[in-house]
C-alpha beads as a LAMMPS data file, in Angstrom:
LAMMPS data file: protein, C-alpha beads

169 atoms
168 bonds

1 atom types
1 bond types

-500.0 500.0 xlo xhi
-500.0 500.0 ylo yhi
-500.0 500.0 zlo zhi

Masses

1 110.0

Atoms # bond

1 1 1 -415.297 417.212 117.724
2 1 1 -419.116 417.302 116.850
3 1 1 -419.963 415.843 113.299
4 1 1 -423.101 415.704 111.491
5 1 1 -423.408 413.682 108.344
6 1 1 -426.121 415.387 105.939
7 1 1 -427.550 412.762 103.271
8 1 1 -429.835 414.887 100.629
9 1 1 -431.592 412.926 97.706
10 1 1 -430.047 409.609 98.288
11 1 1 -431.733 406.846 96.411
12 1 1 -430.662 403.625 98.276
13 1 1 -431.732 402.196 101.459
14 1 1 -428.303 400.144 101.341
15 1 1 -426.466 403.441 101.278
16 1 1 -428.668 404.714 104.114
17 1 1 -428.030 401.819 105.967
18 1 1 -423.913 402.108 105.246
19 1 1 -424.137 405.624 106.524
20 1 1 -425.476 404.417 109.976
21 1 1 -423.038 401.639 110.445
22 1 1 -420.197 404.064 109.423
23 1 1 -421.316 406.726 111.501
24 1 1 -421.757 404.298 114.681
25 1 1 -418.241 402.943 113.969
26 1 1 -416.594 406.227 113.728
27 1 1 -418.513 407.826 116.846
28 1 1 -420.237 410.397 114.473
29 1 1 -423.070 412.366 116.485
30 1 1 -426.078 412.427 114.189
31 1 1 -427.266 411.932 110.486
32 1 1 -429.616 414.509 108.904
33 1 1 -431.730 413.206 106.246
34 1 1 -433.433 415.588 103.673
35 1 1 -435.210 415.253 100.241
36 1 1 -436.390 411.795 98.845
37 1 1 -433.610 409.986 101.195
38 1 1 -435.227 407.181 102.864
39 1 1 -435.010 407.005 106.697
40 1 1 -435.772 404.518 109.447
41 1 1 -439.140 404.724 111.146
42 1 1 -439.086 407.143 114.291
43 1 1 -441.516 407.909 117.135
44 1 1 -444.342 410.407 115.553
45 1 1 -443.393 409.156 111.971
46 1 1 -446.662 410.175 109.671
47 1 1 -445.425 407.771 106.675
48 1 1 -448.088 404.847 106.191
49 1 1 -446.819 402.192 108.689
50 1 1 -446.370 399.166 105.843
51 1 1 -444.028 401.711 103.713
52 1 1 -442.069 402.959 106.443
53 1 1 -441.602 399.401 108.077
54 1 1 -440.429 398.173 104.467
55 1 1 -437.762 400.879 104.149
56 1 1 -436.518 400.268 108.049
57 1 1 -436.086 396.491 107.297
58 1 1 -434.253 397.560 103.946
59 1 1 -431.946 400.090 105.755
60 1 1 -431.457 397.434 108.794
61 1 1 -429.845 394.983 106.260
62 1 1 -426.662 397.074 105.930
63 1 1 -426.908 399.146 109.314
64 1 1 -427.407 395.651 111.326
65 1 1 -428.897 397.774 114.215
66 1 1 -426.673 401.001 113.997
67 1 1 -429.924 402.687 112.779
68 1 1 -431.258 402.390 116.461
69 1 1 -427.979 403.520 117.871
70 1 1 -427.017 406.774 115.749
71 1 1 -429.317 409.918 116.284
72 1 1 -430.942 411.030 113.144
73 1 1 -433.448 413.760 112.176
74 1 1 -435.515 414.043 108.887
75 1 1 -435.967 417.338 107.509
76 1 1 -438.444 418.292 104.782
77 1 1 -435.881 420.355 102.658
78 1 1 -432.202 420.872 102.243
79 1 1 -432.667 424.606 103.133
80 1 1 -434.144 423.542 106.606
81 1 1 -431.157 421.705 107.317
82 1 1 -428.704 424.224 106.397
83 1 1 -430.432 426.824 108.170
84 1 1 -430.606 424.750 111.407
85 1 1 -426.757 424.045 110.901
86 1 1 -425.854 427.592 110.546
87 1 1 -428.023 428.461 113.560
88 1 1 -426.060 425.692 115.473
89 1 1 -422.531 427.738 114.054
90 1 1 -421.656 424.571 112.155
91 1 1 -418.776 424.638 109.560
92 1 1 -420.721 423.186 106.161
93 1 1 -418.569 420.919 104.186
94 1 1 -420.020 419.361 100.914
95 1 1 -418.295 416.156 99.555
96 1 1 -418.216 416.701 95.792
97 1 1 -415.684 417.048 92.834
98 1 1 -415.723 420.650 91.920
99 1 1 -413.610 423.180 90.395
100 1 1 -413.179 424.979 93.802
101 1 1 -412.926 421.940 95.822
102 1 1 -409.790 421.112 98.042
103 1 1 -408.422 417.731 98.850
104 1 1 -409.219 415.880 101.859
105 1 1 -405.859 416.260 103.549
106 1 1 -406.129 420.308 103.012
107 1 1 -409.551 420.368 104.479
108 1 1 -408.356 418.567 107.583
109 1 1 -405.513 420.859 107.841
110 1 1 -407.965 423.872 107.630
111 1 1 -410.288 422.529 109.961
112 1 1 -407.462 421.828 112.562
113 1 1 -406.190 425.593 112.118
114 1 1 -409.307 427.244 111.981
115 1 1 -412.184 425.330 113.115
116 1 1 -410.756 422.778 115.763
117 1 1 -413.900 423.426 118.136
118 1 1 -416.704 424.238 115.721
119 1 1 -419.025 421.713 114.996
120 1 1 -418.697 420.257 111.241
121 1 1 -421.783 419.009 109.043
122 1 1 -420.518 416.987 105.948
123 1 1 -422.927 417.060 103.036
124 1 1 -423.114 414.282 100.540
125 1 1 -425.884 414.136 97.525
126 1 1 -427.745 411.891 95.155
127 1 1 -425.342 408.888 93.964
128 1 1 -425.956 410.154 90.530
129 1 1 -425.824 414.123 90.545
130 1 1 -423.851 414.469 93.631
131 1 1 -424.460 417.651 95.757
132 1 1 -426.355 420.035 93.571
133 1 1 -424.834 423.574 92.646
134 1 1 -427.210 425.437 94.445
135 1 1 -426.194 423.655 97.778
136 1 1 -422.689 423.997 96.908
137 1 1 -423.015 427.802 96.772
138 1 1 -423.971 427.721 100.478
139 1 1 -421.144 425.617 101.674
140 1 1 -418.002 426.824 103.473
141 1 1 -415.719 424.188 102.014
142 1 1 -416.105 421.794 99.210
143 1 1 -413.636 418.746 99.690
144 1 1 -413.090 415.953 97.267
145 1 1 -411.055 412.501 97.531
146 1 1 -408.449 412.289 95.021
147 1 1 -409.094 409.436 92.593
148 1 1 -406.033 407.618 91.293
149 1 1 -407.867 404.797 89.049
150 1 1 -409.805 404.972 85.911
151 1 1 -413.252 405.614 87.632
152 1 1 -414.191 408.994 88.676
153 1 1 -415.984 408.582 91.832
154 1 1 -416.890 406.483 94.746
155 1 1 -419.876 405.118 95.918
156 1 1 -421.465 407.902 98.070
157 1 1 -421.609 405.616 101.317
158 1 1 -417.801 404.612 100.652
159 1 1 -416.785 408.207 99.905
160 1 1 -418.568 409.713 103.104
161 1 1 -416.686 406.861 105.152
162 1 1 -413.423 407.796 103.914
163 1 1 -413.873 411.531 104.574
164 1 1 -415.515 411.286 107.982
165 1 1 -412.795 408.960 109.200
166 1 1 -410.267 411.492 107.842
167 1 1 -412.149 414.577 109.728
168 1 1 -412.663 412.012 112.902
169 1 1 -408.911 411.172 113.509

Bonds

1 1 1 2
2 1 2 3
3 1 3 4
4 1 4 5
5 1 5 6
6 1 6 7
7 1 7 8
8 1 8 9
9 1 9 10
10 1 10 11
11 1 11 12
12 1 12 13
13 1 13 14
14 1 14 15
15 1 15 16
16 1 16 17
17 1 17 18
18 1 18 19
19 1 19 20
20 1 20 21
21 1 21 22
22 1 22 23
23 1 23 24
24 1 24 25
25 1 25 26
26 1 26 27
27 1 27 28
28 1 28 29
29 1 29 30
30 1 30 31
31 1 31 32
32 1 32 33
33 1 33 34
34 1 34 35
35 1 35 36
36 1 36 37
37 1 37 38
38 1 38 39
39 1 39 40
40 1 40 41
41 1 41 42
42 1 42 43
43 1 43 44
44 1 44 45
45 1 45 46
46 1 46 47
47 1 47 48
48 1 48 49
49 1 49 50
50 1 50 51
51 1 51 52
52 1 52 53
53 1 53 54
54 1 54 55
55 1 55 56
56 1 56 57
57 1 57 58
58 1 58 59
59 1 59 60
60 1 60 61
61 1 61 62
62 1 62 63
63 1 63 64
64 1 64 65
65 1 65 66
66 1 66 67
67 1 67 68
68 1 68 69
69 1 69 70
70 1 70 71
71 1 71 72
72 1 72 73
73 1 73 74
74 1 74 75
75 1 75 76
76 1 76 77
77 1 77 78
78 1 78 79
79 1 79 80
80 1 80 81
81 1 81 82
82 1 82 83
83 1 83 84
84 1 84 85
85 1 85 86
86 1 86 87
87 1 87 88
88 1 88 89
89 1 89 90
90 1 90 91
91 1 91 92
92 1 92 93
93 1 93 94
94 1 94 95
95 1 95 96
96 1 96 97
97 1 97 98
98 1 98 99
99 1 99 100
100 1 100 101
101 1 101 102
102 1 102 103
103 1 103 104
104 1 104 105
105 1 105 106
106 1 106 107
107 1 107 108
108 1 108 109
109 1 109 110
110 1 110 111
111 1 111 112
112 1 112 113
113 1 113 114
114 1 114 115
115 1 115 116
116 1 116 117
117 1 117 118
118 1 118 119
119 1 119 120
120 1 120 121
121 1 121 122
122 1 122 123
123 1 123 124
124 1 124 125
125 1 125 126
126 1 126 127
127 1 127 128
128 1 128 129
129 1 129 130
130 1 130 131
131 1 131 132
132 1 132 133
133 1 133 134
134 1 134 135
135 1 135 136
136 1 136 137
137 1 137 138
138 1 138 139
139 1 139 140
140 1 140 141
141 1 141 142
142 1 142 143
143 1 143 144
144 1 144 145
145 1 145 146
146 1 146 147
147 1 147 148
148 1 148 149
149 1 149 150
150 1 150 151
151 1 151 152
152 1 152 153
153 1 153 154
154 1 154 155
155 1 155 156
156 1 156 157
157 1 157 158
158 1 158 159
159 1 159 160
160 1 160 161
161 1 161 162
162 1 162 163
163 1 163 164
164 1 164 165
165 1 165 166
166 1 166 167
167 1 167 168
168 1 168 169
């Protein structure tokens, strides 16, 4: 199963590093970054070198080298990401608490029954706001992880790890 993680408007370099580490561990194919999400340096990077190098060092603290193993691509806008994934024929899945969301196990069942050979893209959003409504409207599935404690959500990198693990198994 071909899986892409899409990280939009993530603030923390530590979360980005954790995405790389998790994706490497689970054999996730690639990460797409958009919005103001920090990302490591790459060939042809047009950012100021001292700025790009600083972000790369911060990402490396949690990625521990996975940032040089897992393929990634930077898009200017989330619309560009969605357009590319639709061209690729991917099922678009947002990880977000929403009235129309399904649980992770139900999502897995839907994928097994309807999309077993289809590429999958899992979207995660900003640590505070999550995946925005205008993006959610373009998704095929919205999935959430049921919470059983007093807190209503998990850290974005933790939640993405749980979701990606469930979808990969």
